[in-house]
Backbone as JSON Lines, residues from 0, in Angstrom:
{"i":0,"aa":"M","n":[-29.59,-43.55,42.42],"ca":[-30.8,-43.18,41.72],"c":[-31.1,-44.26,40.69]}
{"i":1,"aa":"P","n":[-32.14,-45.02,40.87],"ca":[-32.46,-46.02,39.86],"c":[-32.95,-45.36,38.58]}
{"i":2,"aa":"D","n":[-32.67,-45.98,37.46],"ca":[-33.08,-45.45,36.15],"c":[-34.4,-46.11,35.75]}
{"i":3,"aa":"D","n":[-35.49,-45.68,36.4],"ca":[-36.78,-46.28,36.1],"c":[-37.78,-45.27,35.57]}
{"i":4,"aa":"G","n":[-37.28,-44.3,34.83],"ca":[-38.15,-43.3,34.22],"c":[-38.48,-42.18,35.18]}
{"i":5,"aa":"P","n":[-39.46,-41.33,34.81],"ca":[-39.81,-40.19,35.64],"c":[-40.29,-40.62,37.02]}
{"i":6,"aa":"S","n":[-39.87,-39.9,38.02],"ca":[-40.29,-40.19,39.39],"c":[-41.5,-39.35,39.74]}
{"i":7,"aa":"R","n":[-42.08,-39.6,40.88],"ca":[-43.28,-38.87,41.29],"c":[-43.02,-37.38,41.44]}
{"i":8,"aa":"D","n":[-41.81,-36.99,41.78],"ca":[-41.53,-35.57,41.98],"c":[-41.01,-34.89,40.71]}
{"i":9,"aa":"G","n":[-41.11,-35.54,39.59],"ca":[-40.77,-34.93,38.3],"c":[-39.34,-35.11,37.85]}
{"i":10,"aa":"W","n":[-38.46,-35.69,38.65],"ca":[-37.07,-35.9,38.24],"c":[-37.0,-37.1,37.31]}
{"i":11,"aa":"E","n":[-36.18,-36.98,36.29],"ca":[-36.02,-38.06,35.32],"c":[-34.58,-38.07,34.81]}
{"i":12,"aa":"P","n":[-34.17,-39.17,34.19],"ca":[-32.81,-39.23,33.63],"c":[-32.62,-38.1,32.62]}
{"i":13,"aa":"L","n":[-31.37,-37.67,32.46],"ca":[-31.07,-36.62,31.49],"c":[-31.5,-37.05,30.09]}
{"i":14,"aa":"G","n":[-32.16,-36.16,29.38],"ca":[-32.47,-36.4,27.98],"c":[-31.19,-36.26,27.16]}
{"i":15,"aa":"E","n":[-31.19,-36.86,25.99],"ca":[-30.01,-36.81,25.12],"c":[-29.6,-35.37,24.8]}
{"i":16,"aa":"D","n":[-30.55,-34.5,24.48],"ca":[-30.22,-33.1,24.18],"c":[-29.57,-32.4,25.35]}
{"i":17,"aa":"V","n":[-30.08,-32.61,26.55],"ca":[-29.51,-31.97,27.74],"c":[-28.12,-32.53,28.02]}
{"i":18,"aa":"R","n":[-27.98,-33.84,27.94],"ca":[-26.67,-34.46,28.2],"c":[-25.62,-33.92,27.24]}
{"i":19,"aa":"R","n":[-25.93,-33.88,25.95],"ca":[-24.96,-33.39,24.95],"c":[-24.68,-31.9,25.16]}
{"i":20,"aa":"T","n":[-25.7,-31.14,25.54],"ca":[-25.5,-29.72,25.82],"c":[-24.53,-29.53,26.98]}
{"i":21,"aa":"L","n":[-24.72,-30.29,28.05],"ca":[-23.81,-30.2,29.19],"c":[-22.39,-30.58,28.8]}
{"i":22,"aa":"E","n":[-22.24,-31.65,28.04],"ca":[-20.9,-32.07,27.61],"c":[-20.21,-30.98,26.8]}
{"i":23,"aa":"L","n":[-20.94,-30.33,25.9],"ca":[-20.35,-29.26,25.09],"c":[-20.01,-28.04,25.93]}
{"i":24,"aa":"L","n":[-20.89,-27.67,26.86],"ca":[-20.6,-26.52,27.71],"c":[-19.39,-26.78,28.6]}
{"i":25,"aa":"L","n":[-19.16,-28.02,28.96],"ca":[-18.08,-28.38,29.9],"c":[-16.92,-29.07,29.19]}
{"i":26,"aa":"D","n":[-16.63,-28.67,27.95],"ca":[-15.59,-29.36,27.19],"c":[-14.18,-28.87,27.48]}
{"i":27,"aa":"G","n":[-14.0,-28.0,28.45],"ca":[-12.68,-27.5,28.81],"c":[-11.87,-28.5,29.62]}
{"i":28,"aa":"D","n":[-10.62,-28.14,29.89],"ca":[-9.69,-29.04,30.56],"c":[-9.42,-28.67,32.01]}
{"i":29,"aa":"S","n":[-10.19,-27.78,32.6],"ca":[-9.94,-27.39,33.99],"c":[-10.41,-28.49,34.95]}
{"i":30,"aa":"D","n":[-9.92,-28.45,36.19],"ca":[-10.36,-29.4,37.2],"c":[-11.86,-29.28,37.44]}
{"i":31,"aa":"V","n":[-12.37,-28.06,37.43],"ca":[-13.81,-27.85,37.64],"c":[-14.6,-28.5,36.52]}
{"i":32,"aa":"Y","n":[-14.21,-28.27,35.26],"ca":[-14.93,-28.87,34.14],"c":[-14.86,-30.39,34.17]}
{"i":33,"aa":"R","n":[-13.68,-30.93,34.47],"ca":[-13.56,-32.39,34.56],"c":[-14.46,-32.94,35.65]}
{"i":34,"aa":"G","n":[-14.49,-32.28,36.8],"ca":[-15.34,-32.73,37.91],"c":[-16.81,-32.63,37.58]}
{"i":35,"aa":"L","n":[-17.21,-31.55,36.92],"ca":[-18.62,-31.4,36.55],"c":[-19.02,-32.39,35.46]}
{"i":36,"aa":"R","n":[-18.12,-32.66,34.51],"ca":[-18.41,-33.68,33.49],"c":[-18.62,-35.05,34.14]}
{"i":37,"aa":"A","n":[-17.86,-35.33,35.19],"ca":[-18.0,-36.62,35.88],"c":[-19.37,-36.74,36.56]}
{"i":38,"aa":"Q","n":[-20.03,-35.62,36.81],"ca":[-21.35,-35.64,37.44],"c":[-22.46,-35.96,36.44]}
{"i":39,"aa":"I","n":[-22.22,-35.74,35.16],"ca":[-23.28,-35.89,34.15],"c":[-23.93,-37.28,34.19]}
{"i":40,"aa":"P","n":[-23.19,-38.38,34.24],"ca":[-23.85,-39.69,34.26],"c":[-24.67,-39.93,35.54]}
{"i":41,"aa":"H","n":[-24.46,-39.12,36.55],"ca":[-25.14,-39.29,37.83],"c":[-26.17,-38.19,38.09]}
{"i":42,"aa":"A","n":[-26.55,-37.49,37.02],"ca":[-27.47,-36.37,37.16],"c":[-28.86,-36.73,36.63]}
{"i":43,"aa":"E","n":[-29.85,-36.04,37.18],"ca":[-31.22,-36.11,36.73],"c":[-31.68,-34.7,36.4]}
{"i":44,"aa":"M","n":[-32.8,-34.61,35.7],"ca":[-33.32,-33.3,35.33],"c":[-34.81,-33.21,35.62]}
{"i":45,"aa":"R","n":[-35.25,-31.96,35.76],"ca":[-36.68,-31.68,35.93],"c":[-36.95,-30.36,35.22]}
{"i":46,"aa":"G","n":[-38.03,-30.28,34.47],"ca":[-38.38,-29.05,33.78],"c":[-38.55,-27.9,34.76]}
{"i":47,"aa":"S","n":[-38.28,-26.69,34.26],"ca":[-38.35,-25.5,35.12],"c":[-39.76,-24.97,35.27]}
{"i":48,"aa":"G","n":[-40.69,-25.47,34.45],"ca":[-42.06,-24.99,34.52],"c":[-42.34,-23.81,33.6]}
{"i":49,"aa":"C","n":[-41.32,-23.31,32.92],"ca":[-41.54,-22.21,31.97],"c":[-41.56,-22.79,30.55]}
{"i":50,"aa":"A","n":[-41.9,-21.96,29.59],"ca":[-41.99,-22.42,28.2],"c":[-40.64,-22.69,27.57]}
{"i":51,"aa":"C","n":[-39.57,-22.15,28.13],"ca":[-38.23,-22.33,27.57],"c":[-37.7,-23.73,27.88]}
{"i":52,"aa":"P","n":[-36.62,-24.15,27.26],"ca":[-36.08,-25.49,27.53],"c":[-35.2,-25.56,28.78]}
{"i":53,"aa":"C","n":[-35.31,-24.6,29.7],"ca":[-34.51,-24.61,30.93],"c":[-34.83,-25.85,31.76]}
{"i":54,"aa":"V","n":[-33.81,-26.39,32.43],"ca":[-34.03,-27.53,33.32],"c":[-33.24,-27.35,34.61]}
{"i":55,"aa":"Y","n":[-33.83,-27.87,35.67],"ca":[-33.12,-27.98,36.94],"c":[-32.39,-29.31,36.91]}
{"i":56,"aa":"L","n":[-31.26,-29.35,37.59],"ca":[-30.44,-30.55,37.62],"c":[-30.18,-30.95,39.06]}
{"i":57,"aa":"R","n":[-30.07,-32.24,39.31],"ca":[-29.61,-32.73,40.61],"c":[-28.7,-33.91,40.38]}
{"i":58,"aa":"V","n":[-27.75,-34.05,41.29],"ca":[-26.69,-35.05,41.14],"c":[-26.74,-36.0,42.33]}
{"i":59,"aa":"D","n":[-26.55,-37.28,42.06],"ca":[-26.46,-38.28,43.11],"c":[-25.11,-38.12,43.82]}
{"i":60,"aa":"T","n":[-25.13,-37.52,44.99],"ca":[-23.89,-37.22,45.71],"c":[-23.27,-38.44,46.36]}
{"i":61,"aa":"T","n":[-23.96,-39.57,46.34],"ca":[-23.34,-40.79,46.84],"c":[-22.47,-41.44,45.76]}
{"i":62,"aa":"A","n":[-22.65,-41.0,44.51],"ca":[-21.92,-41.6,43.39],"c":[-20.75,-40.76,42.9]}
{"i":63,"aa":"V","n":[-20.79,-39.45,43.15],"ca":[-19.77,-38.55,42.61],"c":[-19.62,-37.35,43.54]}
{"i":64,"aa":"A","n":[-18.42,-36.79,43.58],"ca":[-18.13,-35.67,44.48],"c":[-18.47,-34.32,43.87]}
{"i":65,"aa":"A","n":[-18.7,-33.37,44.73],"ca":[-18.85,-31.97,44.32],"c":[-17.49,-31.43,43.93]}
{"i":66,"aa":"V","n":[-17.47,-30.36,43.15],"ca":[-16.22,-29.7,42.79],"c":[-16.1,-28.41,43.61]}
{"i":67,"aa":"S","n":[-14.93,-27.88,43.65],"ca":[-14.69,-26.64,44.37],"c":[-14.97,-25.45,43.46]}
{"i":68,"aa":"T","n":[-15.9,-24.59,43.89],"ca":[-16.2,-23.36,43.16],"c":[-16.02,-22.19,44.12]}
{"i":69,"aa":"E","n":[-15.79,-21.0,43.56],"ca":[-15.54,-19.83,44.38],"c":[-16.76,-19.39,45.17]}
{"i":70,"aa":"K","n":[-17.95,-19.6,44.61],"ca":[-19.19,-19.18,45.25],"c":[-20.1,-20.38,45.44]}
{"i":71,"aa":"A","n":[-21.02,-20.28,46.4],"ca":[-21.96,-21.37,46.63],"c":[-22.83,-21.6,45.4]}
{"i":72,"aa":"Y","n":[-23.35,-20.53,44.8],"ca":[-24.15,-20.62,43.57],"c":[-23.35,-19.91,42.5]}
{"i":73,"aa":"A","n":[-22.82,-20.68,41.55],"ca":[-21.85,-20.13,40.61],"c":[-22.23,-20.43,39.17]}
{"i":74,"aa":"V","n":[-21.99,-19.47,38.29],"ca":[-22.05,-19.71,36.85],"c":[-20.77,-20.45,36.51]}
{"i":75,"aa":"V","n":[-20.9,-21.63,35.94],"ca":[-19.71,-22.43,35.64],"c":[-19.42,-22.55,34.15]}
{"i":76,"aa":"A","n":[-20.4,-22.25,33.31],"ca":[-20.19,-22.3,31.86],"c":[-21.33,-21.56,31.17]}
{"i":77,"aa":"G","n":[-21.06,-21.18,29.93],"ca":[-22.1,-20.51,29.16],"c":[-21.76,-20.52,27.69]}
{"i":78,"aa":"A","n":[-22.75,-20.15,26.89],"ca":[-22.56,-20.09,25.44],"c":[-23.6,-19.15,24.85]}
{"i":79,"aa":"A","n":[-23.25,-18.6,23.7],"ca":[-24.23,-17.85,22.93],"c":[-25.19,-18.84,22.29]}
{"i":80,"aa":"L","n":[-26.42,-18.41,22.08],"ca":[-27.4,-19.21,21.36],"c":[-27.49,-18.65,19.94]}
{"i":81,"aa":"L","n":[-27.27,-19.5,18.96],"ca":[-27.29,-19.07,17.57],"c":[-28.4,-19.8,16.82]}
{"i":82,"aa":"D","n":[-29.17,-19.05,16.03],"ca":[-30.22,-19.68,15.24],"c":[-29.59,-20.42,14.06]}
{"i":83,"aa":"A","n":[-30.44,-21.05,13.24],"ca":[-29.95,-21.86,12.12],"c":[-29.15,-21.05,11.11]}
{"i":84,"aa":"E","n":[-29.38,-19.73,11.05],"ca":[-28.64,-18.85,10.14],"c":[-27.4,-18.24,10.79]}
{"i":85,"aa":"G","n":[-27.13,-18.57,12.06],"ca":[-25.96,-18.05,12.76],"c":[-26.19,-16.75,13.5]}
{"i":86,"aa":"G","n":[-27.44,-16.27,13.54],"ca":[-27.75,-15.05,14.27],"c":[-27.77,-15.27,15.78]}
{"i":87,"aa":"H","n":[-27.25,-14.32,16.52],"ca":[-27.18,-14.4,17.98],"c":[-28.58,-14.21,18.56]}
{"i":88,"aa":"Q","n":[-29.1,-15.25,19.21],"ca":[-30.48,-15.24,19.72],"c":[-30.59,-15.21,21.23]}
{"i":89,"aa":"G","n":[-29.48,-15.3,21.95],"ca":[-29.56,-15.31,23.4],"c":[-28.33,-15.96,24.01]}
{"i":90,"aa":"E","n":[-28.53,-16.46,25.23],"ca":[-27.43,-17.04,26.0],"c":[-27.88,-18.3,26.72]}
{"i":91,"aa":"A","n":[-26.99,-19.26,26.82],"ca":[-27.18,-20.45,27.67],"c":[-26.24,-20.3,28.85]}
{"i":92,"aa":"T","n":[-26.72,-20.61,30.04],"ca":[-25.91,-20.48,31.25],"c":[-26.09,-21.72,32.11]}
{"i":93,"aa":"L","n":[-24.97,-22.27,32.56],"ca":[-24.98,-23.44,33.44],"c":[-24.53,-23.01,34.83]}
{"i":94,"aa":"F","n":[-25.34,-23.34,35.82],"ca":[-25.06,-23.0,37.21],"c":[-24.75,-24.25,38.02]}
{"i":95,"aa":"A","n":[-23.89,-24.09,39.0],"ca":[-23.63,-25.14,39.99],"c":[-23.97,-24.57,41.37]}
{"i":96,"aa":"F","n":[-24.47,-25.44,42.24],"ca":[-24.78,-25.06,43.61],"c":[-23.95,-25.95,44.52]}
{"i":97,"aa":"H","n":[-23.08,-25.33,45.31],"ca":[-22.15,-26.05,46.18],"c":[-21.38,-27.12,45.4]}
{"i":98,"aa":"G","n":[-20.96,-26.78,44.17],"ca":[-20.11,-27.65,43.38],"c":[-20.83,-28.76,42.65]}
{"i":99,"aa":"L","n":[-22.16,-28.69,42.59],"ca":[-22.94,-29.72,41.89],"c":[-23.77,-29.08,40.79]}
{"i":100,"aa":"L","n":[-23.91,-29.75,39.66],"ca":[-24.75,-29.26,38.58],"c":[-26.14,-28.95,39.14]}
{"i":101,"aa":"A","n":[-26.67,-27.75,38.8],"ca":[-27.92,-27.34,39.43],"c":[-28.97,-26.8,38.46]}
{"i":102,"aa":"D","n":[-28.56,-26.07,37.43],"ca":[-29.54,-25.33,36.64],"c":[-28.94,-25.02,35.27]}
{"i":103,"aa":"L","n":[-29.66,-25.4,34.22],"ca":[-29.26,-25.07,32.85],"c":[-30.32,-24.12,32.31]}
{"i":104,"aa":"Q","n":[-29.94,-22.86,32.09],"ca":[-30.9,-21.84,31.68],"c":[-30.63,-21.38,30.26]}
{"i":105,"aa":"F","n":[-31.72,-21.11,29.54],"ca":[-31.65,-20.58,28.19],"c":[-32.42,-19.27,28.16]}
{"i":106,"aa":"C","n":[-31.73,-18.2,27.85],"ca":[-32.36,-16.89,27.69],"c":[-32.45,-16.63,26.2]}
{"i":107,"aa":"D","n":[-33.62,-16.87,25.65],"ca":[-33.88,-16.73,24.22],"c":[-34.56,-15.39,24.0]}
{"i":108,"aa":"W","n":[-33.86,-14.42,23.45],"ca":[-34.37,-13.05,23.34],"c":[-35.65,-12.95,22.53]}
{"i":109,"aa":"E","n":[-35.79,-13.75,21.52],"ca":[-36.98,-13.69,20.67],"c":[-38.04,-14.69,21.11]}
{"i":110,"aa":"D","n":[-37.73,-15.51,22.11],"ca":[-38.65,-16.5,22.67],"c":[-39.17,-17.46,21.6]}
{"i":111,"aa":"R","n":[-38.27,-17.86,20.69],"ca":[-38.64,-18.78,19.61],"c":[-38.1,-20.18,19.82]}
{"i":112,"aa":"G","n":[-37.22,-20.35,20.79],"ca":[-36.62,-21.65,21.0],"c":[-35.6,-21.99,19.92]}
{"i":113,"aa":"P","n":[-35.09,-23.21,19.96],"ca":[-34.03,-23.58,19.02],"c":[-34.51,-23.8,17.59]}
{"i":114,"aa":"G","n":[-35.81,-23.76,17.37],"ca":[-36.3,-23.96,16.0],"c":[-35.98,-25.35,15.5]}
{"i":115,"aa":"P","n":[-35.41,-25.48,14.29],"ca":[-35.13,-26.8,13.74],"c":[-33.88,-27.45,14.37]}
{"i":116,"aa":"L","n":[-33.16,-26.72,15.19],"ca":[-31.93,-27.23,15.79],"c":[-32.23,-28.08,17.02]}
{"i":117,"aa":"R","n":[-31.4,-29.1,17.24],"ca":[-31.46,-29.8,18.52],"c":[-30.85,-28.86,19.55]}
{"i":118,"aa":"L","n":[-31.18,-29.07,20.8],"ca":[-30.76,-28.15,21.87],"c":[-29.26,-27.87,21.84]}
{"i":119,"aa":"W","n":[-28.44,-28.89,21.73],"ca":[-26.99,-28.72,21.76],"c":[-26.48,-28.04,20.48]}
{"i":120,"aa":"E","n":[-27.23,-28.16,19.38],"ca":[-26.83,-27.49,18.14],"c":[-27.09,-25.98,18.2]}
{"i":121,"aa":"W","n":[-27.87,-25.54,19.14],"ca":[-28.22,-24.14,19.33],"c":[-27.05,-23.36,19.94]}
{"i":122,"aa":"L","n":[-26.09,-24.08,20.53],"ca":[-24.96,-23.44,21.21],"c":[-23.98,-22.87,20.2]}
{"i":123,"aa":"G","n":[-23.57,-21.63,20.44],"ca":[-22.53,-20.99,19.63],"c":[-21.23,-20.95,20.42]}
{"i":124,"aa":"F","n":[-20.54,-19.82,20.34],"ca":[-19.26,-19.71,21.04],"c":[-19.48,-19.83,22.54]}
{"i":125,"aa":"R","n":[-18.51,-20.51,23.19],"ca":[-18.61,-20.78,24.61],"c":[-17.74,-19.85,25.42]}
{"i":126,"aa":"Y","n":[-18.11,-19.67,26.66],"ca":[-17.31,-18.88,27.6],"c":[-17.4,-19.52,28.98]}
{"i":127,"aa":"S","n":[-16.45,-19.18,29.83],"ca":[-16.46,-19.74,31.19],"c":[-16.46,-18.62,32.2]}
């Protein structure tokens, strides 16, 4: 995948906020997390079309391998979303499809977005 900005079909290199968010969600030491982290430099993103900061992800499979997951479409990581005051505002969920990064979703209960926080700063406690 050449790094020449947005393509005609809407795919573009990962933004800094998305990249850092993925790194934080995948900061564990499991084989799955290590494999998914290795996909980050070879991933692109495209907006989901909704008002939230959700993005679809695709990975250059010629550059990096898929990881083994129990299900074809699997939740591989997640975190609570916390506002600037520490209040629980929703959930972030990372999905993989056939072992490849596929979808980063943000369920913001109040539909206010991260506010003054950068996307990755919105993440609270993590779960797998």
